[in-house]
VOLO-997577 format. One record per atom (N, C-alpha, C): x, y, z. Coordinates in steps of 0.05 Angstrom, whole numbers, plus 5000, padded with zeros to 4 digits. Example, Ala and Ser with C-alpha at 12.3 -4.5 7.8 and 13.67 -1.06 7.14 Angstrom:
residues 2
526448865156 524649105156 526449345156 525749555142 527349795143 525850015157 
This chain:
residues 127
535953325711 534353015706 536552835701 536952605714 538952425710 538052185701 539152105673 538151815663 540351625672 539651395683 541751195689 542551045660 544950925667 546150765644 544350575635 543150405656 541550155652 538750295635 537650485639 535650615618 536550685592 539050775596 540350845568 540450605549 541650415566 542550115549 539850005537 537950045559 534949905548 534250015527 533650335523 533250425501 534450385476 537450365478 538450325457 538050045444 537749825459 536849515453 534349565438 532549685444 529849705434 530149805410 531550035411 531750235385 533350035357 535649955371 536349685346 535449445340 534049435356 531749185355 529549245332 528849455331 526749545310 527849665284 530249685286 531549775260 531549575239 532349305243 532349105221 529649115207 527349145223 524749135207 524449355187 525449615196 525749865181 527249785157 529749705161 531849695138 531049495120 529249335124 528349135104 525949235087 524849455090 522549605077 524349635046 522749605022 523049644998 521249774982 521949914961 519850084943 518949904921 516449914919 515649784896 517149744869 517950024864 519250034834 522349864839 523549854862 525749684861 524949424863 523049284868 521949014872 521248974844 519349154828 518849074803 520949064781 523349214789 525849224772 527348904770 526748854798 527948544804 526148284793 524248384777 522448134769 520448064790 519548134812 517748044830 514948034814 513647824828 510647844814 508447954836 506648064817 505148234836 502248044842 501347994858 499547824866 496447964858 494447874866 492248014871 491848214890 489848364886 489348584909 488448374931 489248434954 488048284976 488348505004 487048375026 487048535055 489248445070 490548635080 492748565104 491748535126 493648445147 492348355173 491448625188 492148835177 490249105189 487549165179 487149035160 484649075142 485549255115 487549395111 487849545092 488849385066 487949485038 488349385016 491149335010 491849174992 494849164981 495548914968 498348844959 499148664946 501048504954 500748244951 503448004960 505248084934 507548144938 509748134920 511747944924 512147744903 514147494910 515847484886 518247294896 520647204883 521646994893 520646804886 521546584899 520346544929 521846524948 521746544973 522046794992 522447024975 522047324983 519247414977 518047515000 515247634998 515247845012 513548085002 513248335012 510348385008 509048525027 505948625026 506248935018 505649004994 506049274989 502849424991 502649605007 500349755014 499349914990 496349934986 494850044969 495550374972 496650524951 496750794960 494450964947 493250854928 490251014918 488051034937 486851244935 484451304953 481551274935 482051294910 479751314893 480451114867 478250964860 478250834834 476050844822 475550804791 473750744772 472850524776 470150494776 469350194775 467650154744 466050284740 465450314717 464250594705 463150664681 462250914670 460851074689 459250964706 457551114729 458351064756 459950884761 460750844792 463850874796 464450974820 467150964828 467250904862 469450824867 469750774898 472050944913 471151024932 472951134956 474050934974 477050924973 477950684990 479150775015 477750705039 478950815061 481950695073 483050755088 485750605101 484950345115 482850335127 481250125142 480149905124 480649905098 479549745082 476249715070 475149935081 472450005075 471950135048 470450075031 469750185006 467650335005 467250554995 464750734995 464350824971 461950774955 461050794926 460751084924 461551214901 461251484897 459551464866 458151664861 457151714836 459251864817 460551704801 462851814779 461652114768 459252104758 458652324747 458252574763 457352554782 457552844801 460752884813 462052674817 464852724827 466752854804 466152774778 467552874753 466353164750 464153204756 463053484754 463853684768 464653534798 466053714811 468853804814 469953634798 473353714790 474053764762 471253784748 471853904720 472153664699 471753454705 472153224687 473852974694 474052754677 475452554685 478552574690 479352434714 482152434723 483752284711 485352264694 486952024682 488851894703 489552024724 491051924749 489451684766 486951684764 485551544780 485251264770 485751044783 486450764767 483750634766 483250484753 481050274753 480950064772 478750024779 479049864802 479349554795 478649504771 479249234761 482349154758 483249344748 486749364749 487649304779 487349454794 487749404819 488049154834 484949044824 484548784838 485948594823 486548594798 488348374783 491648414788 492648614803 494948654806 496548834781 494748954768 496049094742 496649374754 498449424766 499149664783 500549864772 500450154774 503150314772 504350344798 507150414797 508050484824 506850694841 505750894827 503851114842 502351014854 500950794844 498750654857 499250564885 502350444889 503250274911 504750454928 504050374958 505150494977 508150374984 508650335013 510950225022 510449885023 513049745018 513249465020 514449385040 513349185060 514549075084 514348755079 516948645092 516748325092 513648245094 513548075083 510847855089 511647625109 510647545127 511147365148 509747145139 
């Protein structure tokens, strides 16, 4: 199988063209240390939830990493990657796992932007 120089060059150009977007991704922990402000929970272009994190003119969209959240003493939600929320019975869920899970965030905290680094996924430059 013979690969022409033109095809190899085209593949290299495409590969290097994609790299700057990948190289600009940041971790939420690093952005938080640089005093970036966290906005309220919003939906991204693809429908998934996340936060706009900004510091002056620099803005990043940080994806929600949590899949469950407590809403009240009786209710919780399952958060799908598509942005759909499914209501769950908290008592039934906690009975199945043996009690409350302190690692599950409160929905109100997520909505207000009061997040822990474990609740936040990758951050990419916002356009």
